[in-house]
DRENLOMAR-346836 format. One line per field, with one value per residue (C-alpha): residue in one letter; x negated, y, z negated. Coordinates in Angstrom, 3 decimals. Example, Ala and Ser with C-alpha at 12.3 -4.5 7.8 and 13.67 -1.06 7.14 Angstrom:
2
r [A / S]
px [-12.300 / -13.670]
py [-4.500 / -1.060]
pz [-7.800 / -7.140]
//
This chain:
591
r [X / X / X / X / X / X / X / X / X / X / X / X / X / X / X / X / X / X / X / X / X / X / X / X / X / X / X / X / X / X / X / X / X / X / X / X / X / X / X / X / X / X / X / X / X / X / X / X / X / X / X / X / X / X / X / X / X / X / X / X / X / X / X / X / X / X / X / X / X / X / X / X / X / X / X / X / X / X / X / X / X / X / X / X / X / X / X / X / X / X / X / X / X / X / X / X / X / X / X / X / X / X / X / X / X / X / X / X / X / X / X / X / X / X / X / X / X / X / X / X / X / X / X / X / X / X / X / X / X / X / X / X / X / X / X / X / X / X / X / X / X / X / X / X / X / X / X / X / X / X / X / X / X / X / X / X / X / X / X / X / X / X / X / X / X / X / X / X / X / X / X / X / X / X / X / X / X / X / X / X / X / X / X / X / X / X / X / X / X / X / X / X / X / X / X / X / X / X / X / X / X / X / X / X / X / X / X / X / X / X / X / X / X / X / X / X / X / X / X / X / X / X / X / X / X / X / X / X / X / X / X / X / X / X / X / X / X / X / X / X / X / X / X / X / X / X / X / X / X / X / X / X / X / X / X / X / X / X / X / X / X / X / X / X / X / X / X / X / X / X / X / X / X / X / X / X / X / X / X / X / X / X / X / X / X / X / X / X / X / X / X / X / X / X / X / X / X / X / X / X / X / X / X / X / X / X / X / X / X / X / X / X / X / X / X / X / X / X / X / X / X / X / X / X / X / X / X / X / X / X / X / X / X / X / X / X / X / X / X / X / X / X / X / X / X / X / X / X / X / X / X / X / X / X / X / X / X / X / X / X / X / X / X / X / X / X / X / X / X / X / X / X / X / X / X / X / X / X / X / X / X / X / X / X / X / X / X / X / X / X / X / X / X / X / X / X / X / X / X / X / X / X / X / X / X / X / X / X / X / X / X / X / X / X / X / X / X / X / X / X / X / X / X / X / X / X / X / X / X / X / X / X / X / X / X / X / X / X / X / X / X / X / X / X / X / X / X / X / X / X / X / X / X / X / X / X / X / X / X / X / X / X / X / X / X / X / X / X / X / X / X / X / X / X / X / X / X / X / X / X / X / X / X / X / X / X / X / X / X / X / X / X / X / X / X / X / X / X / X / X / X / X / X / X / X / X / X / X / X / X / X / X / X / X / X / X / X / X / X / X / X / X / X / X / X / X / X / X / X / X / X / X / X / X / X / X / X / X / X / X / X / X / X / X / X / X / X / X / X / X / X / X / X / X / X / X / X / X / X / X / X / X / X / X / X / X / X / X / X / X / X / X / X / X / X / X / X / X / X / X / X / X / X / X / X / X / X / X / X / X / X]
px [-137.244 / -135.083 / -131.760 / -129.909 / -130.497 / -128.897 / -125.259 / -122.599 / -118.868 / -116.543 / -114.793 / -115.104 / -118.516 / -120.225 / -118.280 / -116.248 / -115.030 / -116.875 / -114.667 / -112.153 / -114.660 / -117.769 / -118.100 / -120.844 / -122.203 / -124.449 / -126.529 / -128.317 / -131.758 / -134.306 / -136.353 / -139.487 / -138.540 / -137.275 / -139.404 / -136.574 / -132.941 / -130.612 / -126.769 / -125.614 / -122.554 / -120.108 / -116.570 / -114.798 / -112.793 / -115.826 / -118.373 / -120.995 / -120.799 / -121.035 / -123.792 / -126.157 / -128.986 / -128.495 / -131.413 / -130.753 / -132.321 / -132.940 / -130.760 / -131.008 / -132.951 / -132.747 / -134.784 / -133.608 / -132.389 / -132.667 / -129.685 / -129.735 / -127.274 / -126.307 / -123.543 / -121.928 / -119.038 / -117.451 / -115.974 / -112.647 / -112.243 / -112.925 / -115.866 / -117.365 / -120.848 / -123.984 / -127.346 / -130.944 / -133.233 / -136.770 / -138.782 / -142.619 / -142.853 / -139.329 / -136.712 / -132.873 / -129.356 / -126.536 / -122.802 / -119.918 / -120.564 / -124.132 / -127.537 / -128.942 / -132.205 / -130.934 / -127.885 / -124.723 / -122.977 / -119.469 / -118.006 / -115.656 / -118.406 / -119.187 / -118.002 / -115.069 / -113.920 / -110.610 / -109.525 / -110.234 / -106.874 / -106.582 / -104.039 / -106.481 / -109.292 / -110.746 / -109.968 / -110.662 / -110.048 / -113.018 / -113.047 / -114.266 / -117.760 / -118.341 / -116.688 / -118.588 / -116.242 / -115.964 / -114.234 / -112.051 / -110.649 / -107.977 / -107.697 / -111.263 / -112.217 / -110.802 / -107.787 / -106.140 / -102.686 / -102.684 / -99.072 / -98.702 / -101.332 / -100.296 / -99.459 / -102.794 / -104.924 / -108.246 / -111.043 / -112.806 / -115.928 / -115.209 / -116.040 / -114.034 / -112.109 / -109.737 / -106.895 / -107.682 / -106.496 / -108.285 / -105.762 / -107.354 / -104.704 / -104.147 / -104.300 / -107.966 / -108.892 / -107.216 / -109.155 / -112.585 / -112.067 / -114.813 / -117.121 / -116.574 / -116.833 / -120.193 / -121.409 / -120.318 / -117.589 / -115.149 / -112.920 / -111.571 / -110.643 / -108.293 / -107.686 / -103.838 / -101.928 / -98.440 / -96.423 / -97.747 / -98.634 / -102.356 / -105.196 / -106.473 / -102.686 / -103.277 / -99.918 / -97.315 / -93.950 / -92.794 / -94.669 / -92.709 / -93.515 / -96.678 / -97.250 / -95.974 / -99.365 / -101.046 / -98.391 / -95.505 / -95.137 / -95.012 / -98.232 / -99.958 / -98.538 / -99.827 / -103.286 / -103.535 / -102.447 / -105.196 / -107.621 / -106.803 / -107.378 / -110.843 / -111.281 / -111.059 / -109.237 / -107.327 / -107.125 / -104.551 / -104.935 / -102.229 / -101.729 / -99.436 / -101.015 / -99.310 / -97.173 / -96.900 / -94.937 / -92.469 / -91.746 / -88.150 / -87.512 / -90.200 / -88.355 / -84.998 / -86.661 / -87.979 / -84.362 / -82.312 / -84.428 / -83.984 / -80.434 / -82.088 / -81.564 / -85.472 / -86.653 / -88.008 / -90.087 / -92.655 / -94.520 / -92.627 / -93.980 / -91.799 / -89.000 / -88.483 / -91.643 / -94.158 / -97.836 / -99.048 / -102.634 / -103.551 / -101.997 / -98.604 / -96.167 / -96.132 / -98.845 / -100.849 / -103.738 / -106.784 / -104.298 / -103.453 / -99.745 / -99.332 / -99.782 / -97.423 / -98.251 / -95.738 / -94.415 / -95.299 / -93.810 / -90.441 / -88.120 / -86.966 / -90.480 / -91.949 / -89.243 / -89.943 / -93.691 / -93.527 / -91.519 / -93.772 / -96.578 / -94.571 / -93.526 / -96.979 / -98.259 / -95.278 / -93.761 / -96.688 / -99.246 / -102.050 / -104.669 / -104.844 / -104.683 / -107.283 / -105.845 / -106.527 / -107.144 / -106.353 / -107.590 / -105.085 / -101.837 / -100.694 / -102.191 / -98.781 / -97.802 / -101.084 / -100.082 / -96.861 / -98.455 / -100.680 / -97.896 / -95.749 / -98.686 / -100.139 / -96.808 / -96.426 / -100.013 / -102.251 / -105.322 / -104.965 / -107.453 / -106.753 / -109.370 / -109.275 / -111.045 / -112.589 / -115.940 / -117.069 / -117.078 / -114.016 / -114.048 / -110.400 / -109.105 / -111.310 / -109.953 / -107.875 / -104.613 / -105.009 / -107.652 / -110.002 / -112.616 / -113.548 / -115.269 / -118.855 / -120.116 / -122.534 / -124.217 / -123.923 / -125.659 / -128.524 / -129.275 / -128.898 / -131.244 / -133.937 / -133.934 / -132.047 / -132.565 / -135.599 / -135.083 / -135.859 / -138.824 / -138.833 / -138.652 / -135.793 / -134.005 / -134.469 / -133.338 / -130.178 / -129.236 / -129.751 / -127.608 / -124.762 / -125.480 / -125.087 / -121.980 / -119.332 / -119.070 / -120.581 / -117.343 / -116.717 / -120.078 / -119.756 / -116.656 / -117.662 / -117.150 / -120.512 / -120.528 / -123.269 / -120.941 / -117.249 / -114.662 / -115.143 / -118.958 / -121.933 / -122.856 / -125.725 / -128.038 / -127.647 / -128.513 / -131.764 / -132.094 / -131.890 / -134.550 / -133.251 / -136.326 / -134.951 / -131.417 / -132.422 / -133.878 / -130.498 / -128.634 / -130.962 / -130.808 / -126.926 / -126.804 / -128.968 / -127.027 / -124.300 / -120.873 / -119.144 / -121.097 / -118.919 / -120.097 / -118.524 / -117.555 / -120.213 / -123.155 / -124.363 / -124.856 / -126.403 / -123.509 / -124.330 / -122.185 / -122.194 / -119.246 / -115.580 / -115.033 / -118.357 / -118.220 / -114.990 / -116.597 / -115.158 / -116.625 / -119.059 / -118.608 / -121.004 / -123.965 / -126.461 / -125.473 / -125.538 / -128.788 / -128.752 / -131.804 / -129.869 / -126.889 / -129.276 / -130.677 / -127.110 / -126.297 / -129.300 / -128.783 / -125.181 / -125.887 / -128.400 / -125.963 / -123.412 / -125.388 / -127.323 / -125.492 / -128.611 / -128.289 / -124.971 / -125.889 / -125.657 / -129.095 / -131.231 / -134.608 / -137.013 / -140.569 / -142.266 / -140.633 / -143.460 / -142.672 / -143.691 / -143.860 / -141.879 / -142.323 / -139.947 / -140.057 / -137.104 / -136.146 / -132.520 / -131.622 / -128.527 / -127.476 / -129.161 / -132.391 / -134.427 / -135.535 / -137.957 / -137.384 / -140.309 / -139.703 / -141.740 / -139.734 / -142.499 / -144.391 / -147.640 / -148.912 / -148.556 / -149.626 / -147.620 / -149.241 / -147.515 / -149.464 / -148.028 / -145.955 / -144.471 / -141.517 / -140.380 / -142.952 / -143.139 / -144.079 / -142.319 / -141.431 / -140.813 / -137.114 / -137.050 / -138.958 / -140.427 / -143.932 / -145.305 / -149.289 / -149.726 / -147.329 / -147.463 / -150.461 / -150.603 / -151.434 / -150.123 / -147.545 / -149.281 / -147.460 / -148.876 / -146.228 / -146.291 / -144.388 / -140.805 / -141.481 / -139.668 / -139.869 / -137.490 / -138.961 / -137.146 / -138.575 / -139.001 / -136.673 / -137.184 / -135.264 / -137.429 / -140.724 / -139.579 / -138.579]
py [45.585 / 47.396 / 47.284 / 48.901 / 45.720 / 43.308 / 42.474 / 40.052 / 40.123 / 37.621 / 36.359 / 35.013 / 34.109 / 34.872 / 32.984 / 30.092 / 26.480 / 24.130 / 21.324 / 20.600 / 21.020 / 22.794 / 26.543 / 28.141 / 31.672 / 33.718 / 36.497 / 38.731 / 40.459 / 42.236 / 39.630 / 38.620 / 40.775 / 38.767 / 35.979 / 34.068 / 34.416 / 32.755 / 32.555 / 33.129 / 31.098 / 30.989 / 30.031 / 33.048 / 31.966 / 30.394 / 32.970 / 32.855 / 28.910 / 28.095 / 30.126 / 28.416 / 29.469 / 27.872 / 28.190 / 29.628 / 28.730 / 30.589 / 29.054 / 31.266 / 34.484 / 36.923 / 39.970 / 41.994 / 39.905 / 36.735 / 34.778 / 32.863 / 29.967 / 27.735 / 25.321 / 24.851 / 22.679 / 24.444 / 22.231 / 24.223 / 24.907 / 28.863 / 30.675 / 34.149 / 34.985 / 37.415 / 37.401 / 37.380 / 38.813 / 38.556 / 40.879 / 41.267 / 43.743 / 44.021 / 41.869 / 42.940 / 41.529 / 42.354 / 42.267 / 43.572 / 46.762 / 47.190 / 46.712 / 46.248 / 45.877 / 43.859 / 41.376 / 42.916 / 40.155 / 41.890 / 39.411 / 41.877 / 43.162 / 39.659 / 38.678 / 36.086 / 33.141 / 33.059 / 29.477 / 26.738 / 26.196 / 23.556 / 25.343 / 28.376 / 26.287 / 26.265 / 22.496 / 21.536 / 18.127 / 15.786 / 13.992 / 17.200 / 17.134 / 13.958 / 15.017 / 15.680 / 17.646 / 17.581 / 20.427 / 19.569 / 21.958 / 19.761 / 21.024 / 20.361 / 17.279 / 14.339 / 13.892 / 10.561 / 10.845 / 12.799 / 12.440 / 15.217 / 17.571 / 21.160 / 22.636 / 23.500 / 21.302 / 21.616 / 18.717 / 17.730 / 19.423 / 22.479 / 26.172 / 27.191 / 30.300 / 32.364 / 30.834 / 27.659 / 24.002 / 20.712 / 18.200 / 17.419 / 16.033 / 13.990 / 10.663 / 11.616 / 11.957 / 8.333 / 7.020 / 8.100 / 7.493 / 4.642 / 7.522 / 9.584 / 6.575 / 5.805 / 9.095 / 9.019 / 11.670 / 11.329 / 14.510 / 16.238 / 19.835 / 20.517 / 24.109 / 24.784 / 21.947 / 23.587 / 24.643 / 27.905 / 29.313 / 29.363 / 26.830 / 27.737 / 27.865 / 30.610 / 32.311 / 29.858 / 29.567 / 26.648 / 25.940 / 22.625 / 20.872 / 19.617 / 21.166 / 18.938 / 19.049 / 17.628 / 15.140 / 14.657 / 15.124 / 11.273 / 10.970 / 13.329 / 11.027 / 7.942 / 9.716 / 10.620 / 7.061 / 5.956 / 8.216 / 7.392 / 3.707 / 4.757 / 6.873 / 10.245 / 13.270 / 15.524 / 19.391 / 21.359 / 25.217 / 27.026 / 30.590 / 32.382 / 35.906 / 36.016 / 34.359 / 34.350 / 36.484 / 33.587 / 33.037 / 33.010 / 35.658 / 38.050 / 37.318 / 38.528 / 41.651 / 42.419 / 41.877 / 43.604 / 46.038 / 47.365 / 45.647 / 42.263 / 40.263 / 39.272 / 43.086 / 43.041 / 39.903 / 41.875 / 45.336 / 47.763 / 51.077 / 52.197 / 50.799 / 49.535 / 47.133 / 48.001 / 48.860 / 52.267 / 52.917 / 49.501 / 49.332 / 47.661 / 49.764 / 46.819 / 45.368 / 42.353 / 40.522 / 42.696 / 44.719 / 41.651 / 41.941 / 38.134 / 37.843 / 39.916 / 40.028 / 38.493 / 39.938 / 37.411 / 39.413 / 39.080 / 36.562 / 34.532 / 34.815 / 33.474 / 30.676 / 29.624 / 29.375 / 27.518 / 25.006 / 24.682 / 24.318 / 21.504 / 19.560 / 18.775 / 17.753 / 15.619 / 14.346 / 13.961 / 13.188 / 15.717 / 16.454 / 20.023 / 23.225 / 25.652 / 29.031 / 31.562 / 35.266 / 34.525 / 37.651 / 39.749 / 37.783 / 39.083 / 37.195 / 36.637 / 34.480 / 32.272 / 31.789 / 30.420 / 28.485 / 26.783 / 25.686 / 24.164 / 22.360 / 21.012 / 19.822 / 17.920 / 16.676 / 17.743 / 16.242 / 18.446 / 20.652 / 24.531 / 26.403 / 30.003 / 31.726 / 34.738 / 36.284 / 38.280 / 37.854 / 35.785 / 35.782 / 37.022 / 34.000 / 31.277 / 31.730 / 28.657 / 30.161 / 30.283 / 28.564 / 25.840 / 27.204 / 29.505 / 29.238 / 30.190 / 32.645 / 34.339 / 31.059 / 30.662 / 34.032 / 33.150 / 30.221 / 31.053 / 34.334 / 32.193 / 29.137 / 30.326 / 34.022 / 34.055 / 37.539 / 36.760 / 35.336 / 32.166 / 34.762 / 36.619 / 33.374 / 31.924 / 35.138 / 35.178 / 31.718 / 32.660 / 35.526 / 33.101 / 30.717 / 33.374 / 34.785 / 32.130 / 29.688 / 26.322 / 24.309 / 26.778 / 26.265 / 22.435 / 22.541 / 25.550 / 25.005 / 25.182 / 25.887 / 26.778 / 27.357 / 27.126 / 28.082 / 31.624 / 31.805 / 30.789 / 27.271 / 26.443 / 24.828 / 28.040 / 30.428 / 28.485 / 28.836 / 25.390 / 24.255 / 21.021 / 21.596 / 24.680 / 23.506 / 20.424 / 22.232 / 24.291 / 21.213 / 19.572 / 22.307 / 22.534 / 18.691 / 18.998 / 22.054 / 22.050 / 22.227 / 20.765 / 20.591 / 20.948 / 19.803 / 21.541 / 19.041 / 18.373 / 19.871 / 16.305 / 15.646 / 18.668 / 20.535 / 24.559 / 27.519 / 31.142 / 33.369 / 32.460 / 31.040 / 29.375 / 27.811 / 25.878 / 23.454 / 20.214 / 17.459 / 15.342 / 11.460 / 10.055 / 8.989 / 9.465 / 13.157 / 13.094 / 13.796 / 10.566 / 11.383 / 14.510 / 12.183 / 9.586 / 12.563 / 13.648 / 10.180 / 9.797 / 13.058 / 12.332 / 9.012 / 10.199 / 12.872 / 10.495 / 7.829 / 10.410 / 12.314 / 14.725 / 15.787 / 17.248 / 18.697 / 22.282 / 22.154 / 23.547 / 25.162 / 26.982 / 25.614 / 27.565 / 30.334 / 33.154 / 36.633 / 36.857 / 32.666 / 30.380 / 27.107 / 26.121 / 23.522 / 23.019 / 20.551 / 18.956 / 17.081 / 14.851 / 12.098 / 9.369 / 11.409 / 14.150 / 15.062 / 17.347 / 18.937 / 20.587 / 22.413 / 24.184 / 26.678 / 28.037 / 26.807 / 26.605 / 23.275 / 24.189 / 22.474 / 22.659 / 21.422 / 21.023 / 20.305 / 17.780 / 19.428 / 21.882 / 19.293 / 16.346 / 14.038 / 10.695 / 8.936 / 10.154 / 8.219 / 9.687 / 8.911 / 10.784 / 13.166 / 14.254 / 16.027 / 14.671 / 14.419 / 13.943 / 12.411 / 12.316 / 11.651 / 10.256 / 13.545 / 15.999 / 16.300 / 17.430 / 17.470 / 18.654 / 19.486 / 20.290 / 23.126 / 22.643 / 19.518 / 18.293 / 15.787 / 14.481 / 13.020 / 10.937 / 10.297 / 6.491 / 5.320 / 2.569 / 0.203 / 1.047 / 0.602 / -2.601 / -3.985]
pz [-61.376 / -58.756 / -60.524 / -58.133 / -55.981 / -58.639 / -57.931 / -59.197 / -59.791 / -61.450 / -58.086 / -54.455 / -53.568 / -56.725 / -59.324 / -58.167 / -59.264 / -57.145 / -58.274 / -60.919 / -63.816 / -62.475 / -62.057 / -60.008 / -60.913 / -58.436 / -59.114 / -56.555 / -57.056 / -54.729 / -52.845 / -54.891 / -57.810 / -60.448 / -61.909 / -63.810 / -64.120 / -66.899 / -67.039 / -70.911 / -70.978 / -73.917 / -74.857 / -75.388 / -78.242 / -80.072 / -79.123 / -81.782 / -81.771 / -78.210 / -76.703 / -73.818 / -71.651 / -68.197 / -65.768 / -62.291 / -59.170 / -55.855 / -53.229 / -50.750 / -49.683 / -46.790 / -45.487 / -48.810 / -51.474 / -53.576 / -54.480 / -57.604 / -58.781 / -61.644 / -62.187 / -65.371 / -66.741 / -69.431 / -71.912 / -72.415 / -68.711 / -69.382 / -69.480 / -70.425 / -69.137 / -68.814 / -67.245 / -68.525 / -65.872 / -66.295 / -63.960 / -63.551 / -66.029 / -67.880 / -69.287 / -68.863 / -69.711 / -67.135 / -68.331 / -66.787 / -68.504 / -66.831 / -67.894 / -71.568 / -73.193 / -75.694 / -75.211 / -76.637 / -78.708 / -78.070 / -75.875 / -74.448 / -72.466 / -70.744 / -67.291 / -67.354 / -65.726 / -67.232 / -66.652 / -64.036 / -62.591 / -59.861 / -57.969 / -57.639 / -56.351 / -52.828 / -51.623 / -47.826 / -46.868 / -47.785 / -44.118 / -42.708 / -44.340 / -42.380 / -39.247 / -35.802 / -33.505 / -29.619 / -27.933 / -25.174 / -22.721 / -21.162 / -17.779 / -16.970 / -19.036 / -16.661 / -14.535 / -15.342 / -13.863 / -10.197 / -10.114 / -12.814 / -11.007 / -10.353 / -6.967 / -4.780 / -7.286 / -6.103 / -5.782 / -9.264 / -9.516 / -7.600 / -8.761 / -11.888 / -11.419 / -13.529 / -11.865 / -10.047 / -11.232 / -11.104 / -12.617 / -15.993 / -18.574 / -21.826 / -19.688 / -18.729 / -22.554 / -23.030 / -20.475 / -21.938 / -25.377 / -25.243 / -24.092 / -27.013 / -29.514 / -27.827 / -28.314 / -32.112 / -31.940 / -34.871 / -34.185 / -31.400 / -30.937 / -28.021 / -26.723 / -26.017 / -24.645 / -24.833 / -21.699 / -20.216 / -16.690 / -16.896 / -16.762 / -20.489 / -21.950 / -24.255 / -22.653 / -24.576 / -22.839 / -25.122 / -28.387 / -28.785 / -25.487 / -23.954 / -20.691 / -17.863 / -16.032 / -19.224 / -19.995 / -22.470 / -26.160 / -26.153 / -24.298 / -26.924 / -29.447 / -27.779 / -27.312 / -31.337 / -32.234 / -30.121 / -31.582 / -35.171 / -34.278 / -33.823 / -36.510 / -34.573 / -35.936 / -33.724 / -34.064 / -31.724 / -30.925 / -32.235 / -30.559 / -33.151 / -32.777 / -29.046 / -26.772 / -23.064 / -20.467 / -19.803 / -23.355 / -23.439 / -26.146 / -24.545 / -21.025 / -22.741 / -23.983 / -20.438 / -19.237 / -21.806 / -23.464 / -26.975 / -26.897 / -26.916 / -30.272 / -29.713 / -29.541 / -33.020 / -32.246 / -30.428 / -31.071 / -28.457 / -28.219 / -24.881 / -22.919 / -20.696 / -20.731 / -18.266 / -17.734 / -17.264 / -16.224 / -16.972 / -20.506 / -21.398 / -23.222 / -25.789 / -28.073 / -26.642 / -26.827 / -25.398 / -23.458 / -21.445 / -20.214 / -19.966 / -23.823 / -25.807 / -29.482 / -31.844 / -34.869 / -37.490 / -40.285 / -38.777 / -40.641 / -37.289 / -35.691 / -38.847 / -39.217 / -35.453 / -35.892 / -39.064 / -37.783 / -34.722 / -37.439 / -39.103 / -35.956 / -34.595 / -37.717 / -39.183 / -35.910 / -33.688 / -36.108 / -35.514 / -37.980 / -38.407 / -36.584 / -34.883 / -35.142 / -32.016 / -32.939 / -36.536 / -38.111 / -36.282 / -37.798 / -41.397 / -44.530 / -45.812 / -42.702 / -43.154 / -46.604 / -45.873 / -42.885 / -45.303 / -47.277 / -44.528 / -43.059 / -46.386 / -47.142 / -43.986 / -44.547 / -47.593 / -45.386 / -42.754 / -41.653 / -41.017 / -38.847 / -38.185 / -35.308 / -36.640 / -35.485 / -38.761 / -42.406 / -43.551 / -47.232 / -47.221 / -45.535 / -47.686 / -51.190 / -51.053 / -50.159 / -46.355 / -44.166 / -44.981 / -42.539 / -39.723 / -36.616 / -38.072 / -35.352 / -37.522 / -37.507 / -33.801 / -33.270 / -35.607 / -33.844 / -30.342 / -31.191 / -32.440 / -30.213 / -26.941 / -26.499 / -28.801 / -29.686 / -33.197 / -35.095 / -37.721 / -40.649 / -39.249 / -38.543 / -42.146 / -43.534 / -41.454 / -42.494 / -46.171 / -45.697 / -44.395 / -47.026 / -49.676 / -48.072 / -48.953 / -51.733 / -51.461 / -50.898 / -47.842 / -46.490 / -46.515 / -44.270 / -42.008 / -38.295 / -36.869 / -33.066 / -30.514 / -27.486 / -26.403 / -23.603 / -24.585 / -24.482 / -21.798 / -22.283 / -24.662 / -21.924 / -19.570 / -22.627 / -22.977 / -18.992 / -17.947 / -20.560 / -22.546 / -24.934 / -26.962 / -26.469 / -28.477 / -31.222 / -31.464 / -31.780 / -34.172 / -36.426 / -35.860 / -37.068 / -39.875 / -41.470 / -43.972 / -42.529 / -39.300 / -36.009 / -32.864 / -29.356 / -26.604 / -23.757 / -21.408 / -23.470 / -24.184 / -20.537 / -19.650 / -18.114 / -17.441 / -17.033 / -17.620 / -19.290 / -18.674 / -16.246 / -15.499 / -19.102 / -18.065 / -15.285 / -14.774 / -16.753 / -14.859 / -15.060 / -12.666 / -14.864 / -12.099 / -12.126 / -16.031 / -18.215 / -20.114 / -21.952 / -23.446 / -23.963 / -26.056 / -28.013 / -29.011 / -30.050 / -32.286 / -34.043 / -34.584 / -35.944 / -38.137 / -39.570 / -40.126 / -41.960 / -44.359 / -46.626 / -47.185 / -43.667 / -44.355 / -47.792 / -48.733 / -50.508 / -47.811 / -48.371 / -46.165 / -46.622 / -43.638 / -41.626 / -41.093 / -39.394 / -35.693 / -35.654 / -33.944 / -36.257 / -38.852 / -41.732 / -44.140 / -46.540 / -47.238 / -50.463 / -51.131 / -53.164 / -50.673 / -50.796 / -48.939 / -45.458 / -43.855 / -40.616 / -38.579 / -35.461 / -32.904 / -31.052 / -28.925 / -25.833 / -27.444 / -29.669 / -33.178 / -36.634 / -39.902 / -43.338 / -46.741 / -49.831 / -52.330 / -54.790 / -52.237 / -51.689 / -53.554 / -54.113 / -52.524 / -49.185 / -46.014 / -42.983 / -39.554 / -38.506 / -35.168 / -33.199 / -29.829 / -29.062 / -32.236 / -32.300 / -36.115 / -38.826 / -42.611 / -44.717 / -48.112 / -50.068 / -47.658 / -44.917 / -41.821 / -38.412 / -35.024 / -32.613 / -28.782 / -27.609 / -28.616 / -30.315 / -33.710 / -36.187 / -38.700 / -41.827 / -44.682 / -48.103 / -48.751 / -51.453 / -53.903 / -52.099 / -48.891 / -50.546 / -52.104 / -48.448]
//
C-alpha cells in the first residue's frame, strides 16, 4: 500500500455535515490500491462503549486516486474517528497522528468532528437543486420597447461588436416568457441591468437604477412578478469588484484627486488619475480604464454596496445574486454580504464567478455555489474539442466530485458556455451531435444546469463579441429539432430526482475510447446513460450484477441499434448516438 497517497483532514470536503444529523467522512487512497476501507467511529465521552465500524465505498476516482466515503449519524452530534485500510498485502490504521499497525485506543489520537452545529453548516436553498437556469444577455435577447432604444440602435440581428446596440430590454423578456416556459426553464440569470455606458453593463454608473435603455426599476419588478407567477426564479448580476468610469464617486476623484472624500473608495497608485503606457494609475479590472476597482474593505463602500444587495432582494424581489469577479473581493465583505442577503431572503441563491478551486468560498459563510468552470472544461475537452479520451474525462469528473462536499456539488452552477466564452455549437464546429452529448451529460449530472440564451435553437458565435449575437425569433431560422431535444432533457431532469443525484458512477470509460456509460441512482430509481462521442459505431455491453438488477426501459435516445436485453444490457450506438435507460419500478411492472 502506498501510504504517501493516503489523505484525510477533519474539515472542508473531507469531513463535513451533510445535513443536520449526518456527517460524511472521506478518505483518499492510491487508485486500485486499497481493497476495503472502514471508518471507526466513537463518541469521545464514551470511547470504549460506542465503537462502530462503518463500511466506506468509493464514490469517485481520478487518474491517481480513489476517494472513499461513509455517512454516519452520531447519536450525540459529536464524533471521534479513525480509519482501517485493507490493502492487497497489509492492513493499517490511520489516525490524526499517522499510521499504526494496531488501533491505538487512546482517543486523543483520533480525528474529531467536535459538534454538529446548524450555524456552521453549508445549507444552500433547496429550490436550486431543481432549477434549470437560462442566461440572458438583456441587450441581445429581445427588443420589446423601441421607445427606450439607445441612439444609433442597429437593426436586430446585425453583427455584434464591442460597442454597438440592438435595443434588447426587459419588455422583450416579458414578451417571451411563454417561450421560456415552453422550453422548461424555471430560473433566469441576467447579466447586469444597472445603469452603465456599455452594452454589457459591467461598468456600473448607478447600482440602484435599472439602465434606462432596459426599462425602469418598476419594469424589472413587473418582470420578476410575472416570472414568479410562472415558477421562474430571477438572479441578477452584482458587479462589486469594480464600478464604472462614470460612477459618481469615481468622477469626483478624477476631478479632485486626493482631496476627494471618495479617494479611499478606490486603489490609487498615483495622481492625477490617468493611463500611462496602456495601464491606469489606479487599480482596475484587467487594466480596463472604464472599470476602477472598488475598495470593499472601506466602511462607506461596504455600507453602500450592502444596501444595494438588500434593496434588490427586499424591495424588487429578486431571488439571488451572481457575483462578478468574486475571487478578487475580500472574504470579509462576502461574509457580511451573505448576512445581509439571507436576512432579506433566507432562500436567496448566492453564486460566485470563480474559475478555479473555490473551497474557501463554499464553507457556509459566503457563497452557495460558484460557476463550475472545471466542469465546463472537462465536458468541452471531451465532447467538443475532443482533446481527451473517455478515461481522462471520467477521471476529471471524479476529481471534481471529490473536490467539494456533496451539498456543494448538488447546487453547483454547471454551464457549458456564456457571454464570456465561445458558444457551445461553435466549439463543436457547427455539429449538433456532439453538442447534444455535452448537453445531455450536463443535464444528467449533479448541480444546476444553465443554458446560454439561443443555444437551444442553434445560435453560434465565437469569443466576445461573437458570442453575444441577437436572439433569433423567426422559427424558420431556428433549429427546432435541437429545441425539442432540450425540451426533452429538461423535462426528464425535472421529473426524475435520480437525474439530479450526486450518486453518479462510471461503468465504462476506457483509455483511447470515445464511449461512456454511467449510472445515476436516486430516491426515485436508477438511470443508465450510454454515449458514443465518436464518429464510428460502437457497442456497449454490461452483464447483470454490474449495475442494479432489474429490467431497464429506454426513456430517450438517438442513433440506437440495440436496446436492453433480459440478462444483459446491450446497446449499439451510431456515431454520436446516445441512450437514456430507466430501471422499471414495481409500479411500472404492475401496469
